[in-house]
N, C-alpha and C positions, 0 to 999 in steps of 0.2 A: 751204605744203603739201609742196613738193618736198623741202625741207630735212628735215622731220619723217620723211618716208618713207625718205630715205637714211640718216638716223640710226638709225631702227628696224632697217633691214636690216643695217647695220653691226654693231649689238649682237647680232643673231640669229646672225650668221656668226662672231662671236668665240668661239673655243674651243668649237665645237659638240659635241664629244664629252664635255666636262667636265660640262655640265649633266645629261647622261644618267648618267654614271658616278658623280657625286658628289651625287646627289639621288634619293631614293625616298620612297614613301608607304606608310603603314599605316592600318588601320581605314578601308578604303574611301576613302582620300584625305583623311580628316579631319585627319591628322597628316602633315606634310611634314618629312623628315629630310634635311639637306643640309650641305655645307661649301663655303666659297668660297675665299678666299686662304689660309686656315689649314687645317691637317690635322685640327683639332678639329671634331667634328660638332655641329650645332645642330638645334633643332626649332622648328617653327612650327605653332600651332593657332589657328584662328579661334573666338573666343568670341562666338557669335551674340547671346547675351543682353545683352552689353555693347558689341557692335559694335566689337571690338578684337581684334588679333592678340596672342597670347602668343608671344614669340620668346626662346628661352633657349639657352644653351650647355649641351651635355651633358657637357662636360669629359672627353671621351675621344676617342682616335683610332681605336678599334676599332669596326668597323661593327656587329658583333653586339651588343656592349655598348651601343652607341648606341641600337639598336633596342629593347633591353630597357628601358633607362632612359626612353626616350620613351614606351613603352607604360605604364610605371608612372606617369609624370608625367601622361599624358593621363587615365588612370583617376582619379587624384587630383583633377585639375581638374574633371572631369565630376561627381565626387562633391560637390565644393564647390558647383557650380552647381545641382545637383539638390536640395541641402539648403537652397537659398535664399541662400547666401553669395556675395559678390562675389569675383571673381578679382583685379580691380584695386582698389587702395585709393583712396578718394576723398580729397581734400585737406581740411584743417581748415576753410577758409573755405566750401567747398561744404557740409560737414556743418552748420555754423552756419546758413547760408542756408536749407537745407532744413528744419532743425529750427524756425527762426523762421517759416517758411511754414506748417508744421504747427501751431505755437502760435497763429498768427493765425487759422487756421481754427477752432481750439478756442474762441477768443474769439468769433468770429462765431456759433458754435453755442451759446454761452452756457455752455460748460464750463470757461472760464478767464476770469479778470478781466483788464481792461486793465492794472491795476497789476501783476499777476503777469507779464504779457507784458513790461512795461517792465523788470522785474527780470531776466527771462530775457535780454533784449537786453543789459543792462549786464553781467551775470555772464558771458555767453558772449563778450562783447568782451574781457574780461580773459583768458578762455581762449585766444582768438586771439593776444593779446599774449604769452602764456606759451609756446605751442607753435609759433607762427609760422603765418601764413596759408596758406603753400604746403606745409606738412608733410603727408605722407601719414599718415593717422590710424593705420593698422595698423602703421606703422613706428616709431611713437613708443614708446620703452620704457615699460612700465607703471610702473616705479619712478620715472620722471622726475617724476611727480605728487607725490611726497613733498617736492619742492622748491617746491611751489606756495605754501605759507605764507610761506617766506622771500622768494620772488619778490614777493608782494603787499606784504609789509612793506618791501621795498626801494623799492617804488613809493610806498607810503603808510605811513609808520612808525607812525602811531597807529591803524591799522585794527584793529578788534576781531576776536578769534578767532571770535566768533559769526558775524560777517559772512563770514569765510573759509569756515566750515563750511557756511553757506547757499549760497555759491558752489559749493563742492565737490559738494553735493547736486544742484544744478541741472546741473552738468557730467555727473555720473553718470547723471542722468535722460536727458540728451541722448544719451549713449552707449548706454543701454538701448534708447532709441527707435531708434537707428541699427541695432542688432542685430535688433530686431523687424522692421525694413524690409529686412533682408538686406544692409545697407551695410557690414558688417564681421563679423569672426569672432565666433562665439558665446562662445568661451572667453576673449575679451580682457576683462580686468577691471582698470581703473585703480585705483591704490592711493595715496591721499593720506596714508597713515600716520596717526599719532595726533595730532589737533589738540586740545590741552587748552584748555578754557575756564575762566578763573579764576572762582571762586565769586561774586565781587562784580561780574563783568562784566555780569550780567543786569540790573543797575540801569539804568533808563531815564533819559536826559537830559531834564530838564524845565526850562522857563524858571522863574525865580523870579517872584514877583508884581511885584517891582521891575523886572525885565528886561522882563516883558510890558508893563507900563505905559510904560516907556521906548520900547519898540518901537512901540507904538500912538501915543504922543505925537508921535514924530518922523515916522512914516509918515502921520499925519493931515494934516500941513501940508506935506509934502514936495512934493506936486504944485503947490502955490501958488508955489513958487520959480521965478522967471523970470530972475534974475540969472545963473544958471549956463548960460543959453542953451538951456534945455530946449524941445523942440518940443511941438506939440499931442499928438503920438503918445506922447512920453515922459511927458507929464503924465497922459495916459490910463492908462498902465501903472502910474504911481506911485500913482494913486488906486485902481486895481484891486488892487494888492498890499496896500494898507491895508484894503480891504474883505475881501480873502481872509484876512488875518491875523485879523480880528475874527470872521469866520465859523468859522475853524479853532479859535480860542480859546474860542468859545462853543458850538460844536457837537460837539467831540470827534471830528471827521472824520479819516480817513486823508487824506493829501494828494490822492490820486487821486479819492477819493469826492467831495471838495469841488470839485475841478476839473471833474468830469463832471456836476455838478448842472445840471438843466434847469429851465425855468420850470414845466414840468409836475410837477416834484418838490416845488415850493413850494405846498402845499395851502391854506394859510390864513395871513394876516398880520393881527394885531390889536394894539392898544395904541397908545402915543404915545411919541415920542422914543426914548431909549435903553431905555425899558421896553416897547418893542414886541417881540412874540413871533411866532415863525413855526413852523408845523407842517410838518415836512420829511420826505420819504421818501428813503431811500438804497436804490436799486434793487439787486437781487441781482447783476446783471451788472457793476456798477461796484465791487463790494466784494470783498475778499480771501476772505471766508468764504462767499460765494455765497448769502447769505440777506438778504432784504429786511427793513429795519427802519424804523419810523416813530416820530418823537419830536418834542417841542417844545423850542425853543431860544430864548434871549434874543437881543437885537440884531437883530430882524427888520427894523429900519429900514435895515439894509445892503441888503436885497433891494429895498426901495423905491428906494434910491439907484442901484443897478445897473440897475434897470428904466428909470429916467429917462435913463441914459447910453447906452442902446442903441436901435437901430431894429428889432432882431430880437427879437420878444417872443412868438413862437409857443410852444406847450407843449414842442416838441422842440428849441427853441433853447436854447443854453447860457447860464447865468447869467454865467459868466466867459468872455468872448469875446475874440478877437483884435481889434485896432484896425480898426474900420470893416468888419468881415466877421462872418459868423455862425459861423465856425469856433471851436472851443473853444481857449482860450489854450493854446499848446503848452508843454510842461514846461520846455523850454530857456528860453523867454522869461520864464516865471514865476520860475524859479530865478535867472536872471541879474539880474532886477529886484530880487529879494529880496537877493541878494549885494551889489548896489549900495546897497541900503537899510541893511543892517547896518553897512556902512562909515560911512554917514552917522550912524548911531546912536552908533557908537564915537567919532566926533569930538566929540559932545556929552557922552557918558558913557564916558570912557576905560576903565572897568572892565567894560563890556558884553562878554559872551562871544560872539564872532562865530563860534565853532565850531558853535553850535546851529543846527539846520536848521528848515525849515518843519514837518517832522514832529514836532518837539519840542513844538509847540503842542498836539498831541493828548495827549502825555504831561502837559503842563501842565493840560489840562482834567481828565484822570483824577486826577492828584495832588491838585489843589485840592479835588475832591469827596471824595476819601478823607480829606484833612485836615479837611474840614468834618464828617466823621463820617457821611457818607451810607452806605447799605447797599451793600456791595461787589457783591452780586448785581445790584442795580439799575444800578450803574455799568457793569458788564460787559454787561448787556443793551442799554443805550442806546449804548454804545461799539461794539457789534457784535463782542465778543470773548468769550473764555471766562473763567469764574471762576478757573480754573487759571492763565491768563495774567496776570490781575490780581494774583493772590497771588504769582506767581513774580517778576514784574517790578516790582511796586510794594510789595514787602514792607516796605521801610524806612519809607515813609509810613504804611502800615497799622500798623506797630509803634508809631510815634509817637502815633497816635490812641489805640491800645489803652492805652499807658502813661499818657496824659493821663486817660483814663477811670479807670484803676486808682488814680491819685493823688487822685481825688475821693472815694475811699473810705478810711475810717479802719480801720486794722488794730490790734486789741487782743487780749489773751489772757484766757481765762476762768480760773477757779480750778484747773482741771486742766492748764493750760498749752496748751490747744488754741486755735488761731487763730479769732478771731471778726471778721468783716468787718461794720463798721457803715457803711451807705450814707449819705453826707451829702447833704443837699438842695442844689440849685443855689443858689449865692450865699452859702453858709456860709463 
């Protein structure tokens, strides 16, 4: 205590006249103008709304000029605060954290799907990698974002322009949200430049029927292997991924929709063996389009098998659970198990395409039904998407079906040279 008192007293007595001569206040003490070891004047303002001091050099040695500049700067700062803008820029990592917190609340309120939240987490992680976690967001040049496409392709050379566009849209949404919350200037507008999408890029990757059969065949027996030293937990996830693949391939689910299925969503199971059917509900809160749909699917036997494998069977319990817990299988575990599986598939079938993801099973389901000549509107309704999306992304498959139908008709010309289409009967 004695030492602190002596130290304080010594500081107070050092150059007592200087603190009076080289410091003064304006706006009833809200702004302090001073200079220390330099002849250049500085100003200090307390921003109560952000609990921080603004301390800036006024870049002048003239007292009158310093006062005028300090008055102008103070009025500018108060205008920013009163308009809801921040004086201090937050860092990129704080922006992402706060935006994710907002998005999670949207999910809880039923305004956003869990799948969309997962996308936001992924897209904004790439944003952090691009700008740097500690970057002050208002100090990032808006034109920097024109380099985003090149940055993403440097990290992942085969990334689709469509994916980069989706990422840029999410980042822009995050910035607009920040502006609505007063976290940054209203006139700050990031510019990603022009990202051109090739016309053929919209074609969706789908498993071929051979690939799907290979995937199911290997995954069906994968859990039975014990020579590789697999544990009971590994065998559990190996069988789970087989069941998950079959459900995806026969139900046309988005990956997140299938992952979040609960026993309460399985309304009825009937039939025998592989000809067992299930009536399934996809709840609005688990789907991208925020709309509930109910449909019947093949391979309801998979749900019987999953039911036998778990002790958690209440309506709110998940069909695809973590090992020995009632938690839903997390995405990382699911994808890691799938990635291990496709490497096993390639060992047996060297031509197997390991770049295709679990989501490609949804494309497989849609494509197969288009090729079977099913009504496109019905496919869109069951898949929980729009007719426009089906037409846009599966046009190649649809064209193949149309051409096959056209080839079943005979084109002849009448006496006047006009085309006459004669419909042939099936089997001709």
